[in-house]
C-alpha positions, 0 to 999 in steps of 0.5 A: 488460520494457517494462511494468516500466520504463514503467508501474511504476518511474516511480511508485516511490521510489528505495528502492522501485525498488531493493528491487523490482528486486532481488526481481524479479531473484531471482524473475522473472529466474530464471523463478519468481514467488517467491524466498527471502532474509533481510532482512539480505541483501536490504537489502545487495543493494538498498543500503538500511538494514534500517529502510528495507527494512521501510518499503519492503516495507510500501509494496510490499505495500500496492501489491500488488507483493510478498507476504511470508511472514515467517519468523524465523531463516531466509529469508523468501519473497517473491512478486513481482507485475508490474502497472501502477501508471500512473494511469488518469486523473490523477497523484496527487502526494500533494497531495489531502486525506485524506477525514477532512480534509474532515469537521467537527472533531468528525466528524474526531476520531471518524473518527480515533479509530475508525481508530486503534482498528482492530487491525492484522488488521482494518486489513489486511482493510479494505486488501485489500477496498479495493484502492485505498489511497484507498478505505480511508478510505471503507470505514472511514467506512462502518463507523464512522459511523452512517446520520445522519452517512453522509447528512451526508457522502454527496455528499462521500464519493461525489466522493472515491471517484471 
């Protein structure tokens, strides 16, 4: 329980905390790793709007804290994971540049076009392969850019990936 409060909650926004703790109570608090609840009911219990709930769940899924089996006209099943989010070395305050911000304008445009052209399925596969959200852009870079452009930015990408 201390791990939950010390290594996880400080790194979540208030709405993420509200939703995650409600899901944790409905699953782990009952001795299971999952629970079934409708979006409307979860939003009400967590005291957030449905749009905030959807946005928050997307972030919790990206952080691999929650897995959702979506169902219409019945309760969705939420699997809740307990894992640390505390940083190993530095705290990312969201002030670090995106990888593509470090590219020249033409390469930046190419990168963003390639990223935007990915289907949701392809993007999800890349996110799962990356594990760390910062590595998503690195994987897209390696997929989208040819050998010449990859050599041009090799040192930059290597530093960014650390």
